[in-house]
C-alpha positions in Angstrom: -83.6 34.7 103.4 -84.2 31.8 100.6 -80.7 30.0 101.8 -82.3 29.9 106.0 -85.5 28.9 104.7 -84.6 26.1 102.6 -82.2 25.0 105.5 -85.0 24.8 107.3 -86.9 22.0 104.8 -84.0 20.0 105.1 -85.0 17.6 107.3 -88.8 17.2 106.7 -87.2 16.7 103.4 -84.0 14.1 104.2 -85.9 10.8 105.3 -88.2 10.7 102.3 -84.1 11.4 100.1 -83.1 9.0 101.5 -85.8 6.6 101.1 -85.6 7.3 97.4 -81.7 6.6 97.1 -82.4 3.0 99.0 -84.9 1.9 97.1 -83.5 3.0 93.5 -80.5 0.6 95.1 -82.9 -2.0 96.0 -84.7 -1.8 92.9 -81.8 -2.0 90.5 -80.1 -5.3 91.9 -83.6 -7.3 93.0 -86.4 -6.2 90.8 -88.1 -5.1 94.4 -90.5 -2.9 94.3 -92.1 -0.6 97.4 -95.2 0.6 97.8 -97.5 2.8 100.3 -100.1 1.4 102.1 -100.8 3.9 104.7 -101.9 7.9 104.5 -105.6 6.4 105.1 -108.2 7.0 107.8 -111.5 5.3 108.8 -113.3 7.3 109.9 -116.5 7.0 112.8 -116.2 2.9 113.3 -118.9 2.3 115.5 -119.6 -0.3 118.2 -122.4 -3.0 117.8 -124.3 -2.5 121.3 -124.1 -5.9 123.1 -125.7 -5.1 126.6 -127.9 -3.2 129.0 -129.6 0.0 127.9 -127.4 1.5 125.0 -127.0 4.7 127.2 -124.0 5.2 129.5 -125.7 7.4 131.2 -122.2 9.4 132.5 -120.7 6.1 133.9 -117.5 5.8 131.9 -117.9 4.1 130.0 -114.6 1.5 130.2 -112.8 2.2 127.0 -110.9 -0.9 125.6 -109.0 -0.5 122.0 -106.6 -2.0 120.5 -105.0 -1.5 116.5 -102.9 -4.0 114.6 -100.8 -3.7 111.7 -100.1 -6.6 110.8 -99.4 -9.1 107.1 -101.9 -11.7 106.1 -100.5 -15.3 106.6 -99.3 -15.8 103.0 -97.7 -12.5 103.1 -98.5 -11.1 100.7 -101.4 -8.2 102.1 -101.2 -5.6 104.6 -103.4 -5.9 107.1 -105.1 -3.3 109.9 -107.2 -4.9 113.2 -109.4 -2.7 115.5 -111.1 -3.3 117.9 -113.2 -1.1 120.6 -114.3 -2.3 124.0 -116.7 0.1 125.6 -119.1 -0.9 129.4 -120.9 1.3 131.9 -118.9 1.0 135.0 -122.5 0.8 136.6 -125.7 -1.3 136.5 -126.7 -1.7 133.8 -123.5 -2.0 132.1 -124.8 -0.9 128.5 -122.0 -2.3 126.8 -120.5 -2.2 123.0 -117.9 -3.8 120.9 -116.2 -3.6 117.2 -113.9 -5.9 115.8 -112.9 -4.5 112.5 -110.3 -6.0 110.0 -109.1 -3.6 106.9 -106.9 -4.4 103.7 -103.8 -1.9 103.3 -102.4 -3.3 100.4 -101.9 -6.5 98.7 -98.2 -6.7 96.5 -98.5 -8.2 92.4 -98.4 -11.7 92.1 -99.0 -12.3 95.7 -95.3 -11.9 96.6 -94.6 -11.8 100.4 -94.2 -8.2 101.7 -90.3 -8.5 103.6 -89.1 -4.8 104.5 -90.8 -1.8 105.8 -89.6 2.3 106.4 -89.8 2.6 109.8 -87.3 3.8 112.2 -85.0 1.2 113.4 -82.7 0.0 117.0 -80.8 3.4 116.8 -84.5 5.9 115.8 -83.5 6.2 112.4 -85.6 5.8 109.5 -84.2 2.7 107.4 -85.5 0.0 105.8 -86.5 -3.2 108.6 -86.6 -6.5 107.6 -89.6 -7.5 108.3 -88.5 -11.6 109.7 -90.7 -14.6 110.2 -93.6 -12.8 112.5 -96.9 -11.6 110.9 -97.7 -9.2 113.9 -95.8 -5.6 112.8 -97.0 -4.0 116.0 -99.8 -3.2 118.2 -100.7 -0.1 120.0 -103.1 -0.6 122.9 -106.1 2.8 124.7 -107.1 2.1 127.6 -109.1 4.8 130.0 -112.5 5.4 131.1 -113.9 8.4 129.7 -115.7 11.2 131.8 -117.1 13.2 129.6 -119.3 14.0 125.9 -116.1 15.1 124.2 -113.5 12.7 121.9 -110.9 11.7 123.1 -108.5 12.3 120.6 -104.7 10.4 120.6 -102.0 11.3 118.5 -99.0 9.4 117.4 -99.7 6.7 119.4 -96.5 5.2 116.9 -94.9 5.6 114.2 -97.4 4.1 112.1 -100.7 5.3 114.1 -101.0 8.7 113.4 -104.2 9.3 115.3 -106.9 7.1 117.5 -110.0 9.1 118.3 -112.9 7.8 120.3 -116.1 8.7 121.8 -117.6 6.5 124.4 -120.5 8.4 126.7 -123.3 11.1 124.7 -125.4 13.0 125.1 -128.4 10.9 124.5 -128.4 7.3 123.5 -124.8 6.1 123.0 -124.6 2.8 121.0 -126.8 0.7 118.6 -127.6 3.3 115.9 -124.5 4.6 114.2 -125.5 8.1 114.4 -123.6 11.5 114.4 -124.2 11.7 118.2 -123.3 7.5 119.0 -119.9 5.9 120.1 -116.9 5.4 118.0 -113.5 5.1 117.0 -111.8 6.9 114.2 -107.6 6.1 113.3 -105.5 7.9 111.0 -102.5 6.1 109.5 -99.3 7.8 107.7 -97.8 7.0 104.9 -96.7 3.2 105.4 -93.7 2.4 102.9 -93.2 -1.0 102.5 -91.2 -3.5 100.0 -91.8 -6.7 98.1 -89.3 -8.9 96.2 
């Protein structure tokens, strides 16, 4: 029984063990350091009222959101960009917008991040070179919100555990950032990156 239970845990533990072994090998040869810039949640970010009467009133809204994981221009900082745009589908076209950038981590002494522990082309996790492109990846969610419930999108990408969006509510939808206003929540898993 104990052996059976232990064997069931192997697939869950194996990626972490492999990462540790690779980390030890890299660390001995190049004095590089890994850092977790994930395991964070940005809760109930409210968009700003930009048009209409603040009430979607059951007419949508059309929801366009995007979450982007990227490095800053000097490659020493990981950033998360979150955008949300909601617009009523009928007059008076109530509209709300959110554009936020969050720092997920900065490497010591301004050293550039060069690798990320991520799925490679074959699907297995390994240290993947970040290259010269500052943007690692983006995820877009676009739909029409047709109820008052929170809409959850789980495991959107390997680096994006959950996006939860609220559009139409029972009262005024935008402008106050109260518990019954429109919002977006973004949750990240552990994201391991490497700097020299």
